[in-house]
C-alpha positions in Angstrom: -10.0 1.1 -12.1 -9.3 3.5 -10.5 -6.2 2.9 -9.9 -6.1 1.3 -13.9 -6.6 5.5 -15.1 -4.0 6.6 -12.3 -1.1 4.7 -14.1 -2.3 5.4 -17.3 -2.2 9.2 -16.5 1.6 7.7 -15.1 2.6 6.4 -18.4 1.5 9.8 -20.0 3.7 12.1 -17.7 6.6 12.2 -19.6 9.0 13.6 -16.6 8.2 9.6 -15.6 8.5 8.3 -18.7 11.5 10.5 -20.2 14.9 9.9 -19.1 16.6 12.7 -20.0 13.6 15.2 -18.7 15.6 16.7 -15.6 13.7 19.9 -15.6 10.5 18.6 -13.5 9.1 16.4 -11.5 5.8 13.2 -11.3 2.9 14.9 -10.0 1.5 11.9 -8.4 -1.9 13.7 -6.8 -2.7 15.9 -9.9 -2.6 11.7 -11.9 -4.7 10.3 -9.1 -7.7 13.5 -10.0 -7.5 13.0 -13.7 -7.9 9.2 -12.4 -10.9 9.9 -9.5 -12.2 12.5 -13.0 -12.6 9.3 -15.0 -13.2 7.1 -12.6 -16.9 9.6 -12.1 -17.2 9.7 -16.1 -16.8 5.8 -16.4 -19.1 4.6 -12.8 -21.7 7.4 -14.2 -23.2 6.5 -17.7 -25.5 4.8 -18.6 -25.6 3.1 -15.4 -24.4 5.0 -12.1 -22.0 2.8 -10.0 -21.3 3.6 -6.0 -18.6 3.4 -4.1 -15.9 4.8 -2.8 -12.2 3.9 -2.0 -9.3 5.0 -0.3 -5.6 5.5 -2.6 -2.4 4.7 -1.5 0.2 4.6 -4.1 4.3 4.6 -4.6 6.2 6.2 -7.8 9.2 4.7 -8.0 11.4 8.4 -9.5 14.6 9.8 -9.3 15.8 13.5 -7.6 16.0 16.1 -10.2 19.4 18.1 -9.1 22.3 15.9 -9.4 23.9 13.4 -8.5 20.4 11.5 -9.3 18.8 9.8 -6.6 16.1 7.1 -6.2 13.1 8.9 -5.0 10.4 7.1 -3.9 6.9 9.8 -4.6 4.5 8.2 -2.2 0.2 9.6 -2.6 -2.0 8.8 0.5 -5.4 9.7 0.8 -7.9 7.4 3.8 -6.1 5.0 6.2 -4.2 2.4 3.9 -0.9 2.5 4.9 2.4 3.0 2.6 5.7 1.6 4.4 9.8 1.7 3.4 11.6 -0.9 4.9 15.1 -1.5 5.1 16.1 -4.2 5.8 20.1 -4.7 6.5 18.9 -2.3 9.6 15.8 -3.9 10.6 14.1 -0.6 10.5 11.2 1.5 9.3 12.3 4.5 7.5 9.0 6.1 6.1 4.9 5.2 6.7 2.5 7.3 5.7 -0.1 8.8 8.5 -4.5 7.3 8.2 -6.8 10.3 7.5 -9.8 9.9 8.6 -13.0 12.2 9.2 -13.5 9.9 12.8 -12.8 7.0 14.2 -13.2 4.4 11.5 -14.6 6.7 9.0 -11.7 7.3 7.1 -11.1 9.7 3.6 -12.4 8.7 0.8 -12.9 9.4 -2.5 -16.6 7.9 -3.9 -20.2 8.3 -3.1 -21.3 11.3 -1.1 -17.5 12.0 -0.2 -16.5 14.9 -0.6 -12.7 14.5 0.1 -11.1 15.3 -3.4 -7.1 14.1 -4.3 -5.8 18.0 -4.8 -7.6 18.4 -1.7 -6.6 16.3 0.7 -4.0 13.5 -0.9 -0.6 14.3 0.6 2.1 13.4 -1.3 5.9 12.0 0.4 9.1 12.2 -1.0 11.1 9.0 0.3 14.9 8.9 0.0 15.6 4.8 -0.9 18.2 2.6 -1.2 18.9 -0.6 -3.0 17.1 -3.5 -1.4 14.4 -1.6 0.8 11.0 -3.0 0.9 8.1 -1.3 -0.2 5.1 -2.5 1.3 1.3 -0.8 0.3 -1.7 -2.1 1.9 -5.0 -2.2 3.2 -6.6 -1.2 6.4 -7.5 -4.8 6.5 -3.7 -5.3 7.4 -2.6 -2.3 9.5 -5.5 -2.4 11.8 -4.5 -6.1 12.8 -1.2 -5.7 12.7 1.2 -3.0 15.0 3.8 -1.9 13.3 6.6 -3.8 15.0 4.3 -7.0 13.8 4.8 -6.3 9.8 8.5 -5.3 10.4 9.1 -8.9 11.9 6.6 -10.7 9.3 8.9 -8.9 6.6 12.1 -9.9 7.6 11.0 -13.7 9.0 9.5 -14.1 5.3 12.8 -12.8 2.8 14.9 -15.0 5.6 12.8 -18.0 4.8 12.9 -17.3 1.2 16.9 -16.9 1.1 16.8 -20.6 2.5 15.0 -22.1 -0.2 11.0 -21.9 1.6 8.2 -20.1 -0.3 8.7 -21.7 -4.0 10.5 -21.7 -6.9 12.5 -18.9 -8.1 13.5 -17.2 -11.4 16.6 -15.8 -10.2 18.8 -14.7 -7.7 16.9 -15.0 -4.1 19.1 -12.7 -1.9 17.1 -9.9 -0.2 13.5 -11.4 -1.4 14.3 -10.9 -4.8 13.0 -13.3 -8.3 10.0 -13.9 -7.0 10.1 -13.6 -3.1 8.0 -10.6 -2.7 4.5 -12.4 -3.2 5.8 -15.3 0.0 6.1 -11.9 1.3 2.8 -10.6 0.7 1.3 -13.9 1.1 2.9 -14.3 5.5 1.7 -10.7 6.0 -1.8 -11.5 4.3 -1.6 -14.8 6.5 -0.9 -12.9 9.7 -3.8 -10.1 9.4 -6.0 -12.5 9.0 -4.8 -15.3 11.9 -6.0 -11.7 14.0 -8.9 -10.6 12.1 -10.3 -14.0 13.0 -9.5 -14.3 16.4 -11.9 -13.0 18.9 -9.5 -13.1 21.8 -6.6 -11.2 20.1 -5.2 -7.5 20.9 -5.3 -5.1 17.7 -4.8 -1.8 16.8 -7.9 -1.2 15.7 -9.1 -3.1 19.5 -7.1 -0.6 21.1 -8.1 2.2 19.2 -12.2 1.9 19.5 -11.0 0.8 23.6 -9.4 4.3 23.8 -12.8 6.0 21.6 -14.6 4.2 24.5 -15.9 1.9 22.3 -16.4 -1.9 23.7 -13.8 -3.7 21.3 -12.2 -7.2 21.6 -10.6 -8.9 19.3 -8.9 -8.3 15.3 -11.2 -6.7 13.0 -12.5 -9.1 10.6 -12.4 -8.6 7.2 -12.4 -10.3 3.7 -9.1 -11.1 2.6 -6.8 -10.3 -0.3 -3.6 -10.7 -1.8 -1.3 -10.3 -5.2 -2.5 -12.9 -7.1 -5.4 -13.9 -5.7 -9.1 -13.2 -6.7 -11.1 -15.5 -4.1 -12.4 -13.1 -1.0 -14.2 -15.1 2.2 -16.5 -12.2 3.9 -16.4 -12.1 7.5 -17.7 -10.8 9.5 -17.1 -6.4 7.7 -17.3 -6.0 4.2 -13.7 -4.9 3.2 -10.1 -6.7 2.6 -7.0 -7.7 3.7 -4.6 -6.6 1.0 -1.0 -6.8 0.4 1.5 -5.1 -2.5 5.6 -6.0 -1.5 8.4 -4.2 -4.1 11.9 -5.2 -3.7 14.3 -2.3 -4.6 16.6 -3.2 -7.1 19.2 -1.4 -9.4 19.1 -2.3 -13.8 21.1 -4.7 -15.3 23.9 -3.1 -16.8 
């Protein structure tokens, strides 16, 4: 629900939707604050709904000053993550930082949480290039896969897609175009799930837990969700493995 209201607030802002608007820029944190307030209202009456959520999103825009260059406005609150990858260089050019109150207790919006977007959300501007890949992922991915594993998985999935694997394409398959980002998201979910189900696997979550002095082995257990998939399998911890993948391409014309 909060994502729905967040998107609506961005669409209402002419600095985002009007290509002729050059004197102002988007304010995703303000949009998130309004979305948070609307969500609180919508879940308070006539029945009160309880729950919390982290928030992570990337808004594609452009620099205000000439020459205009593509900019990604990345907003984060909590321990979900946004990664910007440059497959041609096999590199990660940007990632968000996790926000925790303490180990395994991330900043969140909702019931009994003191956190708010205006007070706690962080927004970064990221210069991007054509064919960059943008990922937003829940902690079910980043707790089970190290950064280099995510990068390797995405590059491998793009190569498979370009060679004809992963299903029917809607057009050019180069760089993951033509529907390849759904395949990329699905493959990342599978990789994270494999670690989550392995009681003997080493994982970033296990490493952090050990650093905190806690006894831990294997991946972190989650339910699973990917783009275009609404079926969840509940395992040890009621959480989710979620991936949204996007390919940066120039408009035609």
